[in-house]
C-alpha positions as a Markdown table, in Angstrom:
| # | Residue | x | y | z |
|---|---|---|---|---|
| 1 | Unk | -0.1 | 0.2 | -0.2 |
| 2 | Unk | 0.9 | 3.8 | -0.5 |
| 3 | Unk | -0.3 | 7.1 | 0.4 |
| 4 | Unk | 1.1 | 9.9 | -0.3 |
| 5 | Unk | 0.8 | 13.5 | 2.3 |
| 6 | Unk | 1.7 | 17.2 | 2.2 |
| 7 | Unk | 4.9 | 16.3 | -0.6 |
| 8 | Unk | 5.9 | 12.5 | 1.5 |
| 9 | Unk | 5.3 | 9.2 | 0.0 |
| 10 | Unk | 4.8 | 6.4 | 2.6 |
| 11 | Unk | 5.1 | 2.3 | 1.6 |
| 12 | Unk | 4.5 | -0.5 | 3.0 |
| 13 | Unk | 6.9 | -2.8 | 2.9 |
| 14 | Unk | 6.7 | -5.3 | 5.6 |
| 15 | Unk | 3.3 | -6.4 | 7.5 |
| 16 | Unk | 4.2 | -8.6 | 10.9 |
| 17 | Unk | 0.5 | -9.6 | 10.7 |
| 18 | Unk | -1.5 | -6.6 | 10.9 |
| 19 | Unk | 1.0 | -4.3 | 12.7 |
| 20 | Unk | 3.2 | -2.7 | 9.7 |
| 21 | Unk | 7.2 | -4.1 | 10.1 |
| 22 | Unk | 8.9 | -1.7 | 7.5 |
| 23 | Unk | 8.0 | 1.2 | 5.8 |
| 24 | Unk | 9.9 | 3.2 | 3.1 |
| 25 | Unk | 9.4 | 7.0 | 3.4 |
| 26 | Unk | 10.0 | 9.4 | 0.0 |
| 27 | Unk | 10.2 | 12.7 | -0.4 |
| 28 | Unk | 8.7 | 14.1 | -3.8 |
| 29 | Unk | 10.6 | 17.4 | -4.8 |
| 30 | Unk | 7.6 | 20.2 | -5.3 |
| 31 | Unk | 6.3 | 20.3 | -8.7 |
């Protein structure tokens, strides 16, 4: 799953049951 917020992208990489185990956060440059 991916979500974008205020110029940031959050992507769930790994789940441990229902808990997020690993999250990838990237900053998108302003257009």
